[in-house]
N, C-alpha and C positions, 0 to 999 in steps of 0.2 A: 837663035838663042845660043849663048856661049856654053861650052862644056861645064864651066863653073856654075852658071845659072841653072842649067839643067840638073846638075847634081844637087843644088840647093832645093830645087822644086821637088825632086824625088824624096829628099830627106823630109821636107815639110809634109808631103803626102803620107809618108810612112809614120811620122809622128802623129798626124791627125788620125790615121787608122788605128794606131795603138791606143790613142786616147778614147776612141769610140769603143774599142774592146773593153777597156778598163771601166768605162762608164756603163756598159751593157749590164742588165740585171743577170744575176747568177741563175742558171737553169738547173734546177734540182734533178738529180738522177732519178729515173723512173723506178718505182718500187714494185717488185714482183712478189706475189704471195706464194710461198712454198709450204706444202704439208709434209709431215714426217710422222712415223709411227710413235705413239706415246710409250716408249720402252727404252731401257738402257741397253745399248749394244756396244759394249766397250771393245776397243778404244775408239770406235767410230763416232758414237754420239751418246748423249745422256739426256734425260728428261729436262734438265735445267740448261740445255743449250751448250754443253761442253763436248769436246771430242774432235777428232780429226776431220770428220765431215764438215763441221761448222768452220773449222780453221780454213779448210780448203775452199769452201763455198764463199766465205766472207772475203778472202783474198781474190778469188776469181771475180766476184761481183765488182770490186773496185777496178780491176783490170778491164772488165767489160763495160764499165760505165753505168752500172745499175746498182740497186740495193735490193737485198732479200729480206723479207719478213717471214719468219717461220711460225707455223702453228702445229701443235701436236694433236693427234687423234688416232683412232684405230686405223690400221692399215686398209681395211676394207672400205671405210668411209673416205679415206684419202684418195683411193683409186676412183671412187664414185665421183668425187668432186673434180678430180683431174679430167675425167671424161666429159663432165658437164661444163667445164670451163670455170667452175667455182674457185679453182686455184690455178695459178700459172704453171706450177711444177710440183713434182713429188720426188722425194728421195728417201732411202736409197733403193732403187728398183732393179732387180735382175731381169734378164730378158725372158719373156714368154711371148709366143706368137700371137696369142689372143689379146695381149696388151697393146698391140699395134692399133687396135680400135679405140683404146683408152687414151693414148697419148703418143708422143714422139720420142724416139731414142736418137742420140747422136749417131748418124750413119744410117738411120732408117731401119729397114727389115734385117740388115746385117750390121748390128751395132759396132761402132768403132771402139775397140777396147782401150785404145790410147786415151780416150776421153772419159774413162771410167772414174768414179770416185775412189773405189777400192776393190780389192778382192776379198771374199769371205767364204767360209766353209760351213756346210751343214754337217752336224755330228749326230750320232745316235746315242740316246740316253736310255738307260734301263734301270730297273730297281736292282739294288745290290742283292746278289744271290740268285737271280733269275738266269736261265740258260741262253736267252736270245743273244745272237752275236751277228757281226758283220765282218766279212773277210776282205772287203774291198771290191768284191764282184757280186756276191749274193748273201742273202740272209740265212742264218743257221738257227734251227730250233725256234722259228718264229711261229707261234701258235695263237696269234691274235692280231688285231689291227695296230698299225703304227699311227700315232697321233701327230698332227701338224696344226699350225695356226691358220686361221681363216685367211684365204687370199695369198698364202705363201706358195711360191713356185715349186717347192719340193714335193708338194702333194701330187702334182701332175707327174713328176719324175717317178715317184713310187708307184703310181697307178700304171704307168707304162711298163713297170717291172712286174706287174701282176700282184702287187701287194695291196691288201685291204687297208684302207686308211680311215681315219676319223679326223676331219678338219673343222670341227665345231668350236675350237677354242679361240677366243679373241686375243688372249694375251699369253705370254710365255709362262707366267705363274699359274694361270688356269690350266694350261697344258700339263705342267709338272704335277699339279694337284691331282689331275685325272690319272696320271701315270702312277703316282704314289698310292692312289686308292684302288688300283688294279683294273680300272676300266679300259685301259689300253695296255698293250704288251711292251711298247717302247715309244719314244718320242723323237722326232727329227727336228732339230732346232739349230739356228745359227750359233756358231761357237761363242761369239762375244756375248750374245744375249744369255745363253744358258750359264756361262761362267759368271756373269754378273749376278744372276739370281742365286746360284749356289753359294757364291762368296758372301751373300748377304743374308742367307737363311740356313742356319746350322741344321735345322730339321730336314731340309731338302738334301743338303750336302751329306748328311749321315745315312740317308736311305737311298740315294740315287747316285749313279756314276755315269761319266761320259766315256764311251768307247774310243780307243785311240785312233782308229782309221776313219778318215772323213767319208761321208756319203757322197759328197759332191763339193766342188769348188767352182765359183763363178764370179764374174765381174758385176759390180753394182753401179748404177748410173743415176744421174739427174734426168728424169723424164720431164718434158715440157708439154703443156696442153696443146692440142691441135689448134685451138683458137689463138693461143699466144704465137705459135710458129707462123700461122697464116697472117696474123696482124703484122708481124715484124720478123721475117725469116733471117734477115741479116743480124738482128740482135740475138736470135737464138743461136746462130752459128758462132757469134762472138763469145757468148757465154760458154758454150761447149769447148771452143778453142782455148778460152782462158782457163777452164778446168784442167785441160791437158797441160798447159804451160805451167800453171802453179804446181800441179802434182809432180811434174818432172823437175821442178826447181830444187836447187841444193838445200835451201832452208826447209822446204816441206819434206823432202826425203829424209833429212836429219830428224825432223820432228816425228815422222812416221816410224822410223827405225827405233827411236827411243820409246815411243808409246807401245809399239808391238812387243818390244822386249819386256816392258813393264807389265803387259797383259799376259805374258807367258806364251806368246805365239812363237 
């Protein structure tokens, strides 16, 4: 066969292959079900599906070749479903050792912070006029329990400090209502969530205040169910890698900087 004939044969083969690809049916991206707490935690997420977490996850999904479907619920139920495989993932979760039985973090038992969704802070909230305080290392004039939300990691942190806690509140609003009624001495809450509640409720804002020094700052991740990771470990890694890539992108960094400035961070 001459060089020209061989070249023509290769060209015909390439054209035939391209035609087959064009004729092949479109394979839809796999849809993963994610759960998230039914709460406004600005600027990260809102009940109606807005915020930086959704922006980041939606972009990461496209990059990883999947689609995410989100469902809001109480955080405790979200974790129950994650453990049972009733959902493929849960966000946004900070690291707790006992959560390794519930689902998987990027990096495993030592989560890779580069693959986080964001950083957030727990703040101490008190009734105006009460003496309880936090100096960055210890509590001052604390004469009652500190309230937390059910399933939140800050409860374990406070217990390790020897602080009496009340973790019976399902929502941030229920926790602040308990604080305002005097059933707890103070409340430990995520900064974005408590700011959202106070900005929308003048009665809370007039009677409660956030202390300036954070209790704790930590990264928050997309956890995936053990069933999902076992079924497709390569997919799980693609998702976590995509989160890191999108979060470090110039466009997302610009959006995060603007949103954090608007939220007063």
